N, C-alpha and C positions, 0 to 999 in steps of 0.2 A: 222705390226705396233704394237709397245708396248704401252699398256695402262698404264697411270700413275694414281696412287691413291693419294688423298689428304685427309688423315684422319683428319687433323687439321680443315678442313672446316666443318666436321660433328660436331665438338664441339662448333661451333659458336652459334647455337640456344640454346644449354644448357647454354652457358656462358651468353647470353643475358637474358635468363629467370632468371638465378641466380642473375644477377645485378639488374633486376627488383624487385625481392623479397627483396634484400638488401635495395634498395631505399625505397620500401614500408614500411619495418620495421623501417627504419630510420625516415621516416615522421611520422609514428604512435608513435614512441618513443618521437619525438619532440613535437607532439601534447599532448601526455600524460604528458610530463614533464611540459607543460605550464598550465595544469589544477591544481587547488589548491589541496593540499594533506591533508589539515587540515582545521578545522573550521566547524561550523554547516552547512553552505551552501554547502560545499564540501560533507559532509555526506548525506545531503538530496538529492543532485543531483546524487550521486552514487547509492542510493537506487532506485531512479526513473529509472536509466539506467540499473540496473543489477538484481533487484529482480524478481524472477520467477513468483510471484503472479501477477505482473502487466503484464508481457508478456502473461500469461495464460488468464487474463481477456481481453486483446486485441484480442486474438484468438477467444474468445467467441463473442466479438463484430463483428469480421469478419464473424463468422458463422451466426449471426443474420442478417448481411447485405446480405449474400447469400440467407437466407430465405426470406428476403424482395424482392430480385430479382426474386425468384421463385414465390412469390405471384403476382408480377407485370406481370410476363410472362403468367399468366392465361388469360390475355386480348388478347394474340396473338392467331392466328389460330393454329389448330392442324391438322396434316396430318397422315393418316393411309393408309396402303396398304395391301389388302387381296388377296391372290392367293392360288390356289389349284392345286394339281397334281394328275391325275388319268387316268388309261388306258380306263375306261369305257367312258370317254368323247370323245374318238376317233370316236365312231359310230355316235355321234351327228353331227359331222362335216364332216363325210365321208372322213377322211384324214388318211394317214398312220402314220403320226407323232402324238405325244401326244399333247393334248390340255391343256392349262393353263388358266382357267378362273380367271380373275383378276379384282379387283375393287380398284380404287384410289379415296380416299375421303378426302376432305378438309372442315373443320368446323370452322367457325368464330363465337365466342359468340357475340350476338347482345344485348341481354337483360338478365341479371341474377338476377334482382330484388334486387340489392345491395349486392349480395353474394361476388363477387370478390372485390368490394370496401371495404367491411368489412374485408375480408381476408388481403388486403393490409394494412388497418388501424391497424389490430392486429399485423401484422409483423412490422410495423413502431413503434408501442408501445413497442414491444419486443426489438427492437434496441435501443430505447430511454431508456428503463429500464436497459439494459446492459451498456450503456454509463454512466448512473447515478451510477451504481454499480462500474464502474471503478473509478469514482471520490471518492466513499466511500472507496474502497480498497486502493487507492493511498493516501488519507488523513490519514487513519489509519496507514499506513506504515510510512508516514512522521512524525506523532506524536510519533510512537514507536521509530523511529530513533532519534528524538530530545530528547526523554526521555533517550534513551541509551547513547547518547552523554553527556547528563547531568550527567548520572551515571559515565561516565569516568572522567568528571571534578570533581565530588564529591570524587571519589576514589583518584584522584591525590591530592585533597585538604587535605584529611586525611593523605596521605603520607607526605605532606609538614608539617602538624602539628606534625606528629610523628618525622620527622627529626629535627624540632625545639625543641621538647621535648628532643630528644636524645642529641642535642648539649648543651642544658642547663644543663642536667644531667651530661654530661661530664665536664662542667665547675665546677659544684658543687663537683664532685668527685675529681677533681684536687685540689679544695679548701680544702676538708677534708683531702686529702693526705698530703698537706703541713702542716696542723695543727697537723695531727698525727705524722709527722716527727719531729715536735717541741714539742711533748708530750702535745699538747693542745686538742687532741681528742683521743677517745678510738678506739680500733680495731673494736668494734661493730658498731661504726658509719661508719667506712670504709666499713665493710661488707654490711651494709644497702645501702650505695651508690652504691656498686657493684651490689647488687641484683636489685635495681631499674633500673640501667643501662641495666642489662640483660633483664629485663622485657620490657624495651623500645625497645630494639633491636628486640625482638620477635614480639612485636606489629607492628613495622615498616615492618618486613618481611611479616606479615599477610596482612597489607595494600597494600604492593606492589603486593602481589598475587591477591588481589581484583582488582587492576588496570588491570591486565592481563585478569581476568574474565570479567570485564566490557568491555574491548576492544574486546574480543571475541564475546560478545553479540552484540556490535555495528557492527562488521564485518559480523555477520550472516545476518544483514539487508542490509548493503552496498555492501557486497560481495567483498569489497576492504579494505585493511588495512588503517585505519584512526588513526592518532596519538592521537587526542583528547586532545591537550594541549592548543589550542587557546580558550580563554574565549569567552562567548557569549556577544555581545555588549549590554551594559546596556540600550541603547535607544530602542532596540527591545522589552524589557520587560516592557516598559512604556505603560500600557494598558489604554483604555478609561474608562470613568465612568461606574459604574455597569449597569445602565439602558441602556446606549448606547451600551455597549458591549453585553448585553443580546439580544437586538434587532438585532444587527449585526450577532450574532451567530445563532439565529433562522432563519435569512434570508439566511445565507450562509451554513447552516448545510447540509452535504452530506446525513445524515440519513433521514432528512425530505424530501429532493429531491428524494431519492430513494423510500420512501414510497408513495410520490405523483405519481411517475411513476408506482408503483405497482397498484395504484388505476386506473390510466389511462389504463394500460394494462388489468386489470380485466374488466373495462367498455367496452373496445374494444372486448374482448373475449365474453362478453354477446351479443353484436351485431353480432359477427361472428357466434355464436351458433344459435341465433334466425333465421338467414337467411340461415343456412346451408342446410335446406330442401327445399328451394325455387327452382322452376323449372328454366330451362335455355332455351332460344330461340336461335337457331343457324341458321346461313345462311350457307347452305351446298351445296357444288359442288362435283359431282361424275363423274368419267370417267370409263366406262365398257370396258373390253377387253375379247373376247372369252367366253362371257356368253351365255349359250345355249338358254335361253328364251329372251335374249335381243340382240339388235344390238350393234356393237362397237360404242357407242354413249356417250354423256355426258348429264347431267341434273343438274339443280340448283333448290333447294327447301328450304323451311323454315321448321325447325324441332323444335318441342317442346318436351323437355325431362324432366321428373320428376320422383322422387322416394320418397316414403313415408314409412319409416321404422317404424314398430310397430304401424301402423295407426296414426302416428304423436305423440304418447306418448313418444317415445325416444327423439325426439327433445325438447318436452316440459320439460322432466326431465333434459336434459342436460342444457337447458336454466335456469331452476331453480337452478341447481348447480352452474352455472356461476354467477348468481345474488347473491347467498350466498357468493361466493368467493369475489365478489366485496364489499359486506358489510363488510366482514372480513378485507379486505385491507383498507377500510375507517376507521375501528376501530383501526387498527394497526397504521395508520397515526396519529390519535388522541393520542394514547398511546405514540408514539415516541415523539410527541410534549411535552407531560406532563413530560416524563422522561428526555428529553433534558433540559427543563426549570429547573427541579430539579437539574440536574448535574451542570448546569451553576451556579446556586446560591450556591451550595455546594462548588464548586471550588473557587468562588469569596470569600466566607466566610472564607474558609481555607487559602487562599492566604493572606487575610487581617490579620487573626489571626497569621499566621506564620511570617508576617512582624513585628508585635508587639513583638513576641517572639525573633526574631532576634535582634531587638533593645535592648531588655532587656539583652539578653545573651552577646551582644557586650559590654554593660556597665559592666556586671559581669566579663568579661575577663579583662577589663581594671582595675577594682578594685582588682581582684586577682593578677594581675601583680604587682600593687603597694604594695599589701600586702606581696607578696613574697620578694620584695626588702626590705621592712621594717623588715620582719622576718630574712633576712640575716644579716642586720645590728644589730638586737637585738641578734642574735646568736653570732656574733663576740664580742658583749659586755657582753655576758654571761647570758642574760635574757630569751633566748629561747633555746630549745633543738634542736639537729640535726634532730630528728624525726619530730618535728613540721615543720621544713623547708622542709623536703622531702614530708610530707603530703600536704602542701600547693602547692608544685610543682605538685603533682599528681592531686590535685583539679583543678589547672590551666589547665593542659593538658586535663582533662576530659571536662572542660567547653569549651575549644577550639574545641574539637571534636563535642560536642553538637551544638556549633555555626555553624560549617561546615555542619552538618546534617540538621539543620534548614534552612540554606541558600539553601541547595540543595532541600529541600521540597518546599520552596517558589518558586524556579526556576522551579520545575516540575509542580506546579499548573499553573504558568504563561505559560509554554509551552503547557500544555493541552488546555488552553483557546485560545492560538494562533492557535493551530491546529484546534479547532472547528470553529474559525472565518475565517479560510482560509489564515491567515497571513503566515503560513509556506509554503503554495502553492506559494505565491508571492516570498518568499525567495528562493524557489527552481527553480524559473524561469517559473512557470505556470501562466496561466491567470485565474482570478476569475471572475465569472459572477456577476455583480453588479446590474442586472435588478431586 
């Protein structure tokens, strides 16, 4: 009988796996395409999803959770098995085969004088401390991302100012070229216009390079390319009154919460150290096999086990050191509160001052634009020189750049306050504890 081979059937599993991979990639691409690619919210969420510092901190939390499980397992019984192998045991049993004296022991802690409870409390405090540190790391990264996004917007704004300046200089050069063709302007005026135009092109090229640098800085946080062209909603930057905002920041501060958890952890470690030398009362069950002096029997007993290192001075010194660390943690909490209050008031003052500067510079830009229009008319009438027209154009461009920088500074101060108050957490889709 002739066997028939069907090689095409062997390709079916590979074909199905390939189709499954293609479908999975298509679904991922569709989901990825549905996510926002620009805007502050997209940047914040990308940082939360991709930054390695957050993943590392989550791993530390998981390690602390395992440590807590280890501390809780101290309440469970322990099992030990002791066995020995020796030829000399054969004579004790008058047997040809070898004897294996074995003891099976089970010990259940009954009373540890608070040692296990304090170990669990210290592990819980460590887990809470790592969770608070995750909030701190996450909030710092969100603030850095928001500031980097503002840097991209600022760089793009400078490019827009440079492009506007280049366009206006091109109009002025065309004007001077027409006048030079009609013998109404000198070659020096034409060369001056060309020089200013070249300088404007160089400045525009530099500003475009700054956009790339700012985007690279943002991408180092988000780990994804963010365009950075969508402006931040003005409603987000409307902050509360200074007193209310300061109260809210102090309440929501991740630094303060972390320092509080440090104090709680230090306090738990003091209790843990104080009870580390306490004795333990066990309920012990033993089963003996092939013991020379005992029958194969079992027994139940109550065992008291204690150990005193260094006549108790070791525990005393460790407790003193833990108490000193608790005091240091309490002082760090006070210092963090003072520093945060100082930073809040500094940011509020700088934001208010920068707002006044922005309003003044906005008025200066409007005045310079009107002055430039007036100088152009006076130049055409012969009462102003071409150099004066070009100089006022340069002043106008300089004032526009200064206005852009001041607006960016005001934006940065606002974003820092939003980061401290937890508003960026809400914008990124996180929950903020309002207790």
